[in-house]
PAZAPA-4460 file (N, C-alpha, C; in steps of 0.05 Angstrom, whole numbers, plus 32768, in hexadecimal, padded with zeros to 4 digits):
% residues 287
    n_x    n_y    n_z   ca_x   ca_y   ca_z    c_x    c_y    c_z   seq   type   mol
   83E0   83DC   826D   83EA   83BE   826D   83E5   83B3   824F     1      M     A
   83F9   83A4   8247   83F8   8398   822E   83E4   837E   8230     2      N     A
   83CF   8382   821F   83BE   836A   8225   83BF   8359   8208     3      T     A
   83D1   835F   81F9   83D6   834E   81E1   83E1   8331   81E5     4      H     A
   83D1   831C   81DC   83D8   8303   81E5   83EE   82F8   81D3     5      R     A
   8401   82EA   81DF   8415   82DC   81D1   8409   82CB   81B6     6      P     A
   841B   82CB   81A4   8410   82B9   818C   840D   829F   8191     7      D     A
   841D   8295   81A7   8418   8277   81AB   8402   8270   81BA     8      H     A
   83F4   8285   81C4   83DA   8281   81D4   83C6   8280   81BE     9      A     A
   83CA   8289   81A6   83B5   828A   8193   83B6   8271   8188    10      V     A
   83CE   8268   8181   83D4   824D   8174   83CC   8234   8184    11      N     A
   83CC   8238   819D   83C3   8223   81AF   83A5   821D   81AF    12      Q     A
   8394   8233   81AB   8376   822F   81A5   836F   8223   818A    13      A     A
   837E   8229   8179   8376   8222   815D   8375   8204   8157    14      E     A
   8386   81F3   8163   8386   81D5   815B   836A   81C9   8163    15      P     A
   835E   81D0   817A   8348   81C6   8187   8330   81C8   8174    16      D     A
   832B   81E6   8169   8315   81E8   8157   8317   81DD   813B    17      G     A
   8332   81DE   8133   8339   81D5   811B   8337   81B4   811A    18      S     A
   833D   81A5   8132   833C   818A   8132   8320   8183   8132    19      S     A
   830E   8192   813E   82F1   818C   813F   82E3   818E   8127    20      E     A
   82EB   81A2   8118   82DE   81A8   80FC   82E8   818C   80E9    21      A     A
   8304   8188   80EE   830C   816F   80DC   82FC   815A   80E4    22      A     A
   82FA   8154   80FE   82E8   8139   8107   82CB   813C   80FD    23      T     A
   82C1   8153   80FD   82A3   8152   80F3   82A2   8150   80D4    24      Y     A
   82B6   8158   80C5   82B7   8154   80A8   82BC   8136   809F    25      Q     A
   82D0   8129   80B4   82D3   8111   80AC   82B8   80FE   80B3    26      R     A
   82AD   8105   80CA   8294   80F7   80D2   827D   80F9   80BA    27      L     A
   827B   8113   80AD   8266   8117   809C   826F   8106   8082    28      R     A
   8289   810A   8078   8290   80F8   8064   828D   80D9   8066    29      A     A
   8291   80D0   8080   828A   80B3   8083   826B   80AC   8083    30      H     A
   825C   80BF   808B   8240   80B9   8088   8237   80B9   8068    31      L     A
   8245   80CD   805A   823B   80CD   803D   8248   80B5   802D    32      E     A
   8261   80A9   8039   826C   8095   8026   825A   807D   802D    33      V     A
   8250   8079   8049   823B   8065   804D   8220   8067   8043    34      L     A
   8220   807B   8035   8204   8082   8028   81EC   808D   803B    35      K     A
   81F5   8095   8051   81E5   809F   8065   81DE   80BB   8065    36      L     A
   81D1   80C6   804D   81D0   80DF   8044   81BF   80EF   8058    37      G     A
   81A9   80E6   8062   8197   80F0   8076   81AA   80FA   808E    38      T     A
   81B6   80E6   8098   81C5   80EA   80B0   81DD   80FE   80AC    39      A     A
   81E7   80FE   8093   81FC   8113   8091   81ED   812E   808D    40      A     A
   81D9   812E   8083   81CB   814D   8081   81C3   8156   809B    41      E     A
   81BC   8142   80AD   81AF   8149   80C8   81C6   814C   80DA    42      A     A
   81DE   8149   80D5   81F7   8144   80E8   81F8   815E   80F8    43      L     A
   81FB   8177   80EA   81FD   8190   80FA   81E7   8198   810B    44      T     A
   81CE   8191   8102   81B9   8195   8116   81BA   8183   812B    45      G     A
   81BE   816B   812D   81C3   815A   8140   81D6   8160   8155    46      V     A
   81EC   8167   814A   8203   816C   815C   81FD   818B   8169    47      L     A
   81EF   819D   815D   81E9   81B3   816C   81D5   81AD   8183    48      D     A
   81C2   819B   817F   81AD   8191   8192   81BA   8182   81A7    49      A     A
   81CF   8173   81A1   81DE   8162   81B7   81EA   817A   81CA    50      A     A
   81F6   818D   81C0   8202   81A2   81D3   81EF   81B1   81E1    51      R     A
   81D8   81B6   81D6   81C0   81C7   81E4   81B2   81B4   81FA    52      A     A
   81B2   8199   81F3   81A4   818B   8202   81B5   817A   8213    53      E     A
   81D0   817B   820D   81E3   816A   821D   81E0   814A   821B    54      Q     A
   81DC   8148   8201   81D4   8126   81FB   81F1   8118   81FF    55      L     A
   81EB   8101   8204   8203   80EE   8206   820A   80E6   81E8    56      S     A
   8222   80DA   81E4   8229   80CE   81C9   8217   80BA   81C0    57      P     A
   820E   80AA   81D4   81F9   8095   81CA   81E2   80A0   81C3    58      T     A
   81D6   80B3   81CE   81BC   80C2   81C8   81C3   80D2   81AC    59      A     A
   81D9   80DC   81A7   81DE   80E8   818E   81DE   80D3   8179    60      V     A
   81EC   80BE   817E   81EA   80AA   8165   81CF   80A0   8160    61      M     A
   81C1   809C   8176   81A4   8090   8175   8194   80A5   8163    62      E     A
   8198   80BF   8168   8185   80D4   815A   818C   80D6   813F    63      R     A
   81A5   80D7   8139   81B1   80D4   811F   81A9   80BE   810B    64      L     A
   81AF   80A4   8118   81A5   8092   8107   8185   808D   8107    65      L     A
   817B   8095   811C   815B   8096   811A   8151   80A5   8104    66      G     A
   815D   80BB   80FD   8157   80CA   80E5   815A   80B9   80CC    67      L     A
   8170   80AF   80CA   8176   809D   80B2   8163   8087   80AD    68      E     A
   815F   807C   80C5   814C   8060   80C4   8131   806E   80BA    69      V     A
   8127   8082   80C4   810C   808D   80BE   810A   8091   80A3    70      S     A
   8121   809F   8094   811E   80A5   8079   8123   808B   8068    71      H     A
   812E   8079   8072   8135   8061   8061   8117   8052   8061    72      A     A
   8108   8050   8078   80F0   8044   807A   80DA   8053   8067    73      E     A
   80DB   806D   8064   80CB   807D   8053   80D2   8079   8036    74      A     A
   80E9   8077   8032   80F3   806F   8016   80E8   8055   800C    75      R     A
   80EC   8040   801E   80E2   8026   801A   80C4   8024   8018    76      R     A
   80B7   8033   802A   8097   8032   8024   8090   8040   800D    77      L     A
   8099   8054   8002   8095   8064   7FEA   809D   804E   7FD1    78      A     A
   80B2   8040   7FD2   80B7   802B   7FC1   80A2   8014   7FBE    79      G     A
   8098   800F   7FD5   8085   7FF6   7FD5   806B   7FFE   7FCA    80      R     A
   8061   801A   7FD0   804C   8024   7FC7   804C   8028   7FA8    81      L     A
   8062   8031   7F9D   8063   8034   7F82   8060   801A   7F76    82      R     A
   806D   8004   7F7E   8067   7FE7   7F74   804C   7FDB   7F79    83      F     A
   8042   7FE6   7F8B   8025   7FD9   7F8F   800E   7FE1   7F7A    84      A     A
   8015   7FFC   7F70   8001   8006   7F5D   7FE2   8004   7F67    85      C     A
   7FE3   800D   7F84   7FC6   8010   7F8B   7FB9   8027   7F7F    86      L     A
   7F9E   8022   7F76   7F90   8037   7F65   7F86   804E   7F79    87      P     A
   7F88   804D   7F93   7F85   8065   7FA5   7F94   8061   7FBE    88      H     A
   7F92   8071   7FCE   7FA2   8072   7FE7   7F91   806C   7FFD    89      S     A
   7F78   805E   7FFC   7F64   8057   800E   7F73   8049   8028    90      W     A
   7F6B   804D   803F   7F6E   803E   8056   7F53   8033   8065    91      T     A
   7F58   8023   8078   7F3D   8019   8085   7F31   8030   8093    92      L     A
   7F44   803F   809C   7F32   8058   80AD   7F1E   8069   809B    93      D     A
   7F26   8069   8081   7F11   8078   806E   7EFA   806B   8068    94      E     A
   7EF8   8051   806F   7EDC   8043   8065   7ECA   804A   807B    95      F     A
   7EB3   8052   8071   7E9A   8059   8080   7E8C   803D   8084    96      D     A
   7E92   8030   809C   7E83   8017   80A2   7E67   8019   80A8    97      F     A
   7E60   8034   80B4   7E45   8039   80BC   7E34   803D   80A1    98      A     A
   7E3F   8046   808E   7E2F   8047   8071   7E30   8030   8063    99      A     A
   7E3B   801B   806A   7E3C   8002   805C   7E36   7FEA   8074   100      Q     A
   7E1E   7FE7   807D   7E19   7FD5   808F   7E1E   7FBA   8086   101      P     A
   7E1F   7FB3   806C   7E23   7F9A   8060   7E41   7F8E   8068   102      G     A
   7E51   7F9E   806E   7E6D   7F92   8074   7E75   7F8D   8090   103      V     A
   7E81   7F73   8097   7E86   7F6E   80AE   7EA1   7F7B   80BB   104      D     A
   7E97   7F95   80CC   7EB1   7FA4   80D0   7EC4   7F94   80E3   105      E     A
   7EBC   7F7F   80F2   7EC9   7F73   8106   7EDB   7F60   80F5   106      K     A
   7ED2   7F56   80E1   7EE1   7F44   80D2   7EF7   7F54   80BF   107      L     A
   7EF0   7F67   80B3   7F03   7F78   80A6   7F18   7F83   80B6   108      V     A
   7F13   7F8A   80CD   7F27   7F96   80E1   7F3B   7F7D   80E9   109      R     A
   7F2F   7F65   80EB   7F3E   7F50   80F0   7F52   7F49   80DA   110      E     A
   7F49   7F4D   80C1   7F5A   7F49   80AA   7F70   7F5E   80A9   111      L     A
   7F68   7F76   80B1   7F7D   7F8B   80B1   7F97   7F88   80C0   112      A     A
   7F91   7F73   80D7   7FA5   7F6A   80E5   7FB9   7F59   80D6   113      A     A
   7FB3   7F51   80B9   7FC3   7F44   80A7   7FCF   7F28   80B3   114      L     A
   7FC2   7F1E   80C4   7FC9   7F05   80CA   7FC6   7EEE   80B3   115      R     A
   7FB4   7EF3   80A4   7FAF   7EE1   808E   7FC8   7EDE   8079   116      F     A
   7FD7   7EF1   807B   7FEF   7EEE   806C   8006   7EDB   8077   117      L     A
   8005   7ED7   8090   8016   7EC2   809C   800E   7EA6   8091   118      D     A
   7FF5   7EA1   808B   7FEC   7E86   8081   7FE9   7E84   8064   119      D     A
   7FF3   7E9C   8054   7FEE   7E9D   803B   7FCC   7E98   8034   120      A     A
   7FC0   7EA7   8046   7FA3   7EA4   8041   7F99   7EB9   802C   121      G     A
   7F81   7EB5   8022   7F73   7EC6   8010   7F5A   7ED5   801B   122      N     A
   7F52   7EEA   800D   7F3C   7EF7   8013   7F2D   7EFF   7FFB   123      V     A
   7F0E   7EF5   7FF9   7EFC   7EFB   7FE5   7EEC   7F11   7FED   124      L     A
   7EEB   7F2A   7FDF   7ED5   7F3D   7FE5   7EBF   7F39   7FCC   125      F     A
   7EA8   7F32   7FD8   7E94   7F2C   7FC3   7E7D   7F3A   7FC9   126      V     A
   7E71   7F49   7FB7   7E58   7F59   7FB9   7E4E   7F69   7FA4   127      G     A
   7E3A   7F79   7F9F   7E32   7F86   7F8A   7E44   7F9F   7F84   128      P     A
   7E41   7FA7   7F6B   7E57   7FBF   7F67   7E50   7FD8   7F77   129      P     A
   7E66   7FE7   7F7F   7E64   8000   7F91   7E61   7FFC   7FAE   130      G     A
   7E64   7FE2   7FB8   7E5F   7FDC   7FD3   7E7A   7FDF   7FE4   131      T     A
   7E91   7FE6   7FD4   7EA7   7FEB   7FE6   7EBE   7FD4   7FE5   132      G     A
   7EBA   7FC1   7FD1   7ECF   7FAB   7FD3   7EEB   7FB3   7FCA   133      K     A
   7EEC   7FC7   7FB9   7F06   7FCF   7FAE   7F15   7FDD   7FC1   134      T     A
   7F05   7FF1   7FD0   7F0E   8003   7FE5   7F18   7FEE   7FFC   135      M     A
   7F08   7FDE   8005   7F15   7FD0   801B   7F2B   7FBA   8012   136      L     A
   7F2C   7FB1   7FFA   7F45   7FA0   7FF0   7F5B   7FB2   7FF3   137      A     A
   7F59   7FCC   7FE8   7F6F   7FE1   7FE8   7F7A   7FE6   8003   138      V     A
   7F65   7FEB   8011   7F6D   7FF2   8031   7F7E   7FD9   803A   139      A     A
   7F77   7FC5   8037   7F87   7FAA   8042   7F9F   7FAB   8038   140      L     A
   7FA2   7FAF   801C   7FBC   7FB1   800E   7FCC   7FC7   8016   141      A     A
   7FC3   7FE0   801C   7FD4   7FF4   8028   7FDD   7FEB   8043   142      R     A
   7FCB   7FE0   8053   7FD4   7FD5   8070   7FED   7FC1   806D   143      A     A
   7FEB   7FB0   8058   8002   7F9D   8051   801D   7FAC   8049   144      A     A
   8018   7FC1   803B   802D   7FD3   802F   803F   7FE1   8045   145      V     A
   802B   7FED   8057   8035   7FFB   806F   8042   7FEA   8083   146      D     A
   803B   7FCC   8080   8049   7FBC   8093   8063   7FAF   8089   147      A     A
   8067   7FB8   8071   8085   7FB0   8065   8082   7F99   8053   148      G     A
   8069   7F92   804A   8062   7F7D   8034   8063   7F86   8019   149      H     A
   806C   7F75   8006   806A   7F7C   7FEC   804E   7F74   7FDF   150      R     A
   8044   7F8A   7FD5   8028   7F86   7FCB   8024   7F8F   7FB0   151      V     A
   8011   7F82   7FA0   800C   7F8D   7F85   7FED   7F8D   7F82   152      Y     A
   7FE4   7FA1   7F74   7FC5   7FA3   7F6F   7FC1   7FA0   7F4D   153      F     A
   7FAE   7F95   7F42   7FA8   7F92   7F29   7F8D   7F8A   7F23   154      T     A
   7F83   7F8F   7F0C   7F67   7F85   7F09   7F66   7F6B   7EFC   155      T     A
   7F53   7F5C   7EFE   7F56   7F40   7EEC   7F58   7F44   7ED1   156      A     A
   7F4D   7F59   7EC7   7F50   7F5B   7EA7   7F6F   7F64   7EA2   157      A     A
   7F7C   7F74   7EB0   7F97   7F7E   7EAE   7FA7   7F67   7EB2   158      E     A
   7FA7   7F56   7EC4   7FB6   7F3E   7EC7   7FB3   7F2C   7EB2   159      L     A
   7F9F   7F27   7EA6   7F9B   7F14   7E8E   7FAA   7F22   7E77   160      A     A
   7FA4   7F38   7E76   7FAF   7F48   7E5D   7FCF   7F4A   7E5F   161      K     A
   7FDC   7F4B   7E74   7FF5   7F4B   7E75   8002   7F2E   7E72   162      R     A
   7FF6   7F1A   7E7E   7FFA   7EFD   7E78   7FFA   7EF5   7E62   163      C     A
   7FE4   7F00   7E51   7FE4   7EF8   7E35   7FF8   7F04   7E23   164      R     A
   7FFF   7F1E   7E27   8016   7F29   7E18   8032   7F1D   7E20   165      K     A
   8034   7F12   7E3C   804E   7F0A   7E3F   8051   7EEF   7E34   166      A     A
   803A   7EDE   7E32   803A   7EC4   7E25   8045   7EC9   7E07   167      A     A
   8037   7EDD   7DFB   803C   7EE2   7DDC   805B   7EE9   7DD7   168      L     A
   8067   7EF7   7DEB   8082   7F00   7DEC   8096   7EEC   7DF6   169      E     A
   8089   7ED2   7DFF   809D   7EC2   7E0C   80A7   7EC8   7E25   170      G     A
   8097   7ED9   7E34   809C   7EDF   7E52   808C   7ED5   7E64   171      R     A
   807D   7EC0   7E5F   806D   7EB1   7E71   8078   7EAC   7E8E   172      W     A
   808C   7EA2   7E8E   809A   7E9A   7EA7   809E   7EB3   7EB9   173      A     A
   80A6   7EC5   7EA6   80B1   7EE2   7EB4   8095   7EED   7EC3   174      T     A
   807E   7EEB   7EB5   8068   7EF8   7EBE   805D   7EE9   7ED6   175      A     A
   805F   7ECE   7ED7   8056   7EBC   7EED   8069   7EC5   7F05   176      M     A
   8080   7ECB   7F02   8093   7ED3   7F18   808A   7EEA   7F22   177      R     A
   8084   7F01   7F13   807B   7F1A   7F1C   8061   7F15   7F2C   178      F     A
   804B   7F0B   7F25   8036   7F07   7F33   8038   7EF6   7F4D   179      Y     A
   8049   7EE7   7F4A   804E   7ED3   7F62   8061   7EDF   7F77   180      C     A
   806B   7EF4   7F6E   807F   7F04   7F82   8074   7F0F   7F9C   181      G     A
   805E   7F1F   7F96   8053   7F2F   7FAE   8049   7F1D   7FC5   182      P     A
   804E   7F25   7FDE   8042   7F19   7FF6   8021   7F1B   7FF5   183      R     A
   8019   7F31   7FE7   7FFB   7F33   7FE7   7FF6   7F3C   7FCA   184      L     A
   7FE5   7F2F   7FB8   7FDC   7F39   7F9B   7FBF   7F3E   7F9F   185      L     A
   7FBA   7F54   7F98   7F98   7F5A   7F96   7F8F   7F5C   7F79   186      V     A
   7F7C   7F4C   7F73   7F72   7F49   7F58   7F54   7F53   7F5B   187      I     A
   7F53   7F6A   7F4F   7F33   7F78   7F53   7F22   7F6E   7F3A   188      D     A
   7F0C   7F71   7F3D   7EF8   7F6E   7F25   7EFD   7F4F   7F1C   189      E     A
   7EF8   7F3A   7F2C   7EFF   7F1F   7F22   7EE1   7F19   7F19   190      F     A
   7EE1   7F07   7F03   7EC9   7EFE   7EF7   7EB5   7F15   7EEE   191      A     A
   7EBD   7F2B   7EE5   7EAE   7F45   7EDF   7E9F   7F42   7EC7   192      Y     A
   7EAA   7F35   7EB4   7E9E   7F37   7E9A   7E88   7F23   7E96   193      S     A
   7E6F   7F29   7E88   7E5D   7F12   7E89   7E60   7F05   7E6A   194      R     A
   7E6C   7F16   7E58   7E6D   7F09   7E3C   7E87   7F02   7E33   195      T     A
   7E88   7EED   7E22   7E9F   7EE9   7E14   7EB7   7EE4   7E25   196      A     A
   7EB8   7ECF   7E3B   7ECF   7ECC   7E4C   7EE4   7EC2   7E39   197      P     A
   7EFC   7EC8   7E3E   7F15   7EC2   7E32   7F21   7EAA   7E3E   198      D     A
   7F24   7E93   7E33   7F30   7E7E   7E3D   7F4D   7E83   7E45   199      P     A
   7F5E   7E92   7E34   7F7A   7E97   7E37   7F78   7EA8   7E53   200      D     A
   7F69   7EBC   7E59   7F68   7ECB   7E6E   7F61   7EBB   7E86   201      A     A
   7F4F   7EAA   7E85   7F48   7E98   7E9C   7F5E   7E86   7EA6   202      N     A
   7F70   7E7B   7E91   7F86   7E6F   7E96   7F99   7E7C   7EA2   203      A     A
   7F9C   7E95   7E9B   7FB1   7EA5   7EAB   7FAA   7EA8   7EC6   204      A     A
   7F93   7EB2   7ECB   7F88   7EB6   7EE5   7F8C   7E9D   7EF6   205      L     A
   7F84   7E87   7EEE   7F84   7E6F   7EFB   7FA6   7E67   7EFF   206      F     A
   7FB5   7E6A   7EEE   7FD0   7E66   7EF5   7FDE   7E75   7F09   207      E     A
   7FD5   7E8F   7F0A   7FE2   7EA0   7F1E   7FD8   7E9A   7F3B   208      V     A
   7FBD   7E97   7F3C   7FAE   7E8B   7F57   7FC0   7E6F   7F5B   209      I     A
   7FC1   7E5E   7F49   7FCC   7E42   7F51   7FEA   7E46   7F59   210      N     A
   7FF8   7E56   7F4F   8015   7E5A   7F57   8018   7E66   7F71   211      R     A
   8004   7E78   7F79   8007   7E82   7F93   7FFA   7E72   7FA6   212      R     A
   7FEC   7E5F   7FA3   7FDE   7E50   7FB6   7FED   7E45   7FC9   213      Y     A
   7FE9   7E4A   7FE5   7FF7   7E40   7FFC   8014   7E4D   7FFE   214      L     A
   8019   7E62   7FED   8032   7E70   7FEE   802D   7E8C   7FF7   215      K     A
   801D   7E99   7FE8   801A   7EB9   7FEE   7FF9   7EBE   7FED   216      S     A
   7FF0   7ED2   7FF9   7FD5   7EDA   7FFD   7FC9   7EEB   7FE5   217      S     A
   7FB4   7EE6   7FDF   7FA5   7EF8   7FC5   7F8C   7EFE   7FD3   218      T     A
   7F84   7F17   7FCB   7F6C   7F24   7FD0   7F5C   7F2A   7FB5   219      I     A
   7F42   7F1C   7FB4   7F35   7F1F   7F9B   7F1C   7F2E   7FA2   220      V     A
   7F11   7F42   7F8E   7EF8   7F4A   7F91   7EE7   7F46   7F78   221      T     A
   7ED1   7F41   7F7C   7EBD   7F36   7F68   7E9F   7F3F   7F6F   222      S     A
   7E90   7F4C   7F5C   7E74   7F53   7F61   7E62   7F37   7F5A   223      H     A
   7E71   7F27   7F4E   7E63   7F0C   7F4C   7E65   7EF8   7F5F   224      A     A
   7E51   7EED   7F6A   7E52   7ED9   7F7B   7E63   7EC1   7F74   225      G     A
   7E6D   7EB2   7F88   7E7F   7E9E   7F80   7E6D   7E87   7F75   226      V     A
   7E5A   7E86   7F79   7E46   7E71   7F6C   7E44   7E74   7F4D   227      A     A
   7E46   7E8E   7F46   7E42   7E93   7F29   7E5C   7E95   7F1C   228      S     A
   7E77   7E8E   7F27   7E8A   7E92   7F1B   7E8F   7E7D   7F01   229      W     A
   7E85   7E68   7F04   7E84   7E53   7EED   7E78   7E5E   7ED6   230      G     A
   7E61   7E6C   7ED6   7E55   7E79   7EBE   7E63   7E8F   7EB7   231      D     A
   7E6C   7EA2   7ECA   7E80   7EB7   7EC1   7E99   7EB0   7EB1   232      R     A
   7EA5   7E9D   7EB7   7EBC   7E93   7EA9   7EB8   7E7E   7E97   233      L     A
   7E9E   7E7B   7E92   7E97   7E64   7E7C   7EA5   7E49   7E7F   234      A     A
   7EAD   7E45   7E9A   7EBC   7E2A   7E9E   7EBD   7E24   7EBD   235      D     A
   7EA4   7E13   7EC2   7EA0   7E0C   7EDC   7EB4   7DFE   7EEA   236      P     A
   7EC6   7DED   7EDD   7EDB   7DDE   7EEB   7EF0   7DF3   7EED   237      M     A
   7EF9   7E07   7EDD   7F0A   7E1C   7EE7   7F03   7E2A   7EFF   238      L     A
   7EE7   7E30   7EFF   7EE3   7E3F   7F16   7EE3   7E30   7F30   239      A     A
   7EDC   7E15   7F2B   7EE0   7E07   7F43   7EF8   7E05   7F4F   240      A     A
   7F0D   7E03   7F3E   7F2B   7E01   7F44   7F32   7E18   7F4D   241      A     A
   7F29   7E31   7F41   7F33   7E49   7F4E   7F28   7E4E   7F6B   242      L     A
   7F0F   7E45   7F70   7F06   7E48   7F8A   7F0F   7E36   7F9F   243      L     A
   7F11   7E1D   7F93   7F23   7E07   7FA4   7F3B   7E17   7FB6   244      D     A
   7F4D   7E25   7FA2   7F66   7E2C   7FA9   7F61   7E4B   7FBC   245      R     A
   7F4E   7E59   7FB1   7F48   7E72   7FC2   7F3F   7E6F   7FDC   246      L     A
   7F2B   7E59   7FDF   7F1E   7E56   7FFA   7F25   7E43   800B   247      L     A
   7F3B   7E37   8002   7F4C   7E20   8014   7F54   7E30   802C   248      H     A
   7F60   7E46   802B   7F69   7E54   8042   7F5D   7E76   803B   249      R     A
   7F46   7E72   8035   7F38   7E8E   802E   7F26   7E94   8041   250      G     A
   7F1D   7EB0   803E   7F07   7EBD   804D   7EF8   7ECB   8039   251      I     A
   7EDC   7EC5   803A   7ECA   7ED4   8027   7EBE   7EE7   8039   252      V     A
   7EC0   7F03   802E   7EB1   7F1A   803A   7E9E   7F24   802A   253      V     A
   7E82   7F16   802E   7E6F   7F1E   801C   7E61   7F3A   8025   254      A     A
   7E5C   7F4C   8012   7E56   7F66   8019   7E37   7F67   800A   255      I     A
   7E20   7F6A   801B   7E07   7F70   8011   7DFC   7F89   801C   256      D     A
   7DFF   7F9E   800F   7DF6   7FB6   801A   7DF5   7FCB   8000   257      G     A
   7DED   7FE6   8008   7DEA   7FFB   7FF6   7E04   8001   7FE6   258      P     A
   7E04   800F   7FD0   7E17   8012   7FBF   7E29   802B   7FD0   259      S     A
   7E3E   8025   7FD3   7E50   803A   7FDE   7E50   8056   7FCE   260      Y     A
   7E55   8051   7FB3   7E59   8069   7FA1   7E40   8074   7F9D   261      R     A
   7E25   8065   7F9B   7E0C   8071   7F99   7E02   8084   7FB1   262      M     A
   7E12   807F   7FC9   7E0B   808C   7FE0   7E19   80A8   7FDD   263      R     A
   7E33   80A6   7FD4   7E43   80BC   7FD3   7E39   80D0   7FBC   264      A     A
   7E2E   80C3   7FA8   7E23   80D2   7F94   7E0A   80E3   7F9A   265      H     A
   7DFA   80D6   7FAD   7DE1   80E2   7FB8   7DE7   80F8   7FC9   266      Q     A
   7DFF   80F5   7FDC   7E06   8107   7FEB   7E0F   8120   7FDD   267      Q     A
   7E1F   811E   7FC9   7E29   8135   7FB8   7E10   8141   7FA9   268      R     A
   7DFF   8132   7F9F   7DE4   8141   7F93   7DD7   8150   7FA6   269      S     A
   7DD4   8145   7FC0   7DC6   8155   7FD4   7DD1   816F   7FD7   270      N     A
   7DED   816C   7FDE   7DFB   8186   7FE0   7DF9   8198   7FCD   271      Q     A
   7DF8   8191   7FB2   7DF6   81A0   7F9C   7DDA   81AF   7F9F   272      L     A
   7DC4   819D   7FA2   7DA9   81AA   7FA4   7DA5   81C0   7FBB   273      R     A
   7DB2   81B8   7FD2   7DB0   81CB   7FE7   7DC0   81E6   7FDF   274      L     A
   7DD7   81E5   7FD1   7DE7   81F8   7FC9   7DD7   820B   7FB6   275      A     A
   7DCA   8203   7FA4   7DB9   820D   7F8E   7DA5   821E   7F9B   276      L     A
   7D97   820C   7FAD   7D7F   821A   7FBC   7D89   8230   7FCC   277      G     A
   7DA0   822E   7FD8   7DA7   8246   7FEB   7DAF   825C   7FDA   278      E     A
   7DB6   8259   7FC0   7DBE   8272   7FB3   7DA9   8278   7F98   279      H     A
   7D8F   826C   7F9D   7D7A   8273   7F8D   7D6E   828C   7F98   280      D     A
   7D6E   82A5   7F8B   7D62   82BD   7F94   7D47   82BB   7F98   281      P     A
   7D39   82AC   7F88   7D1B   82A4   7F88   7D11   8294   7F9C   282      T     A
   7D20   827F   7FA6   7D1D   826E   7FBC   7D0E   8257   7FAE   283      G     A
   7D0C   8254   7F93   7CFD   8240   7F85   7D0C   8228   7F85   284      Q     A
   7D28   822C   7F8A   7D38   8212   7F89   7D3B   8204   7FA5   285      G     A
   7D2D   820C   7FBA   7D29   8202   7FD1   7D11   81EC   7FD0   286      R     A
   7D1A   81D1   7FDE   7D08   81C0   7FDE   7CF3   81C4   7FF7   287      S     A
***
C-alpha cells in the first residue's frame, strides 16, 4: 500500500506552525519595542508553562507582566539605595534590643511604621557614642527606601562641607534643592565637634533644617544632649532656632545604655581568648 502523503497534505500543516512562529516573533518584538525586556526574555518559558499548566490567556498575561513589574521594582529599589548613600545595609531586625536596654523598642518599632513621614515629622537619636544611634537611623532610612521613599544620608560635617563648596562656586541654590528634595534626610553626628565651631557650617545646617521644616522629615543623631547644643555650636540662638524646628513635630529617642560597639569588642576578645586557650598545648592560656 502506498503510504506516501500527497504534497498538498504537507502544505496544509505548514501554515499553522509558521503562523504561530510569526505571531511569537511579533509578540516578542512588541515587548522589546515597549522596553519590556524581562517579559521578552521570559516569554518562551511562560508560554511553555501555559501549555503544561493549561493557563488561561489572562493568567499568562498576569504572569508575564508580573515578572516585568518585579524586575522594575527591583531596579527602582537599587536606584533609591544608590542615591541614599547609606553607610551600611542595617535593618531593624539586626538591632539587638536586648543588648541595649536603653532603647525604647516599642517607640522605635512604631517609628519604623514611617507614619512620621506623613506629618513631615523629625526624629532625634541622642545618646553616648557607640549606643546604636546611627544603626537605628540607618535602619529607619532603609525602611523608608524599601517603602518607595527618596532618602539621603550624610554627616553634619559632610553636609556643611558640600554647602560651603557650593556657595563658593555659586551653586548655593542647587545645593539647597538637593538637600530639600528627599522625603527623608538623615544627618549623622550633629554637634559633634567641641572645638572651633564653624559659623558658615552652622548657617548651612540651619538653612537645610529651616527649608525642610513642615515639608519633609529629618533624622538627626547626636551624642551631645540637646541642652548642650548651644555650647557645641557656640551660638545659643542658632541652637534654639534649630531645636524649635526639629522638635515642633519631632520625637526624641534618648539612649542611655552601654556602648553597643564596646560590647561587640568584648565578645570578640572573649572569643579570641577562648580560641587561644583551646589551642595552647600547655593549657596555660586557659583561665
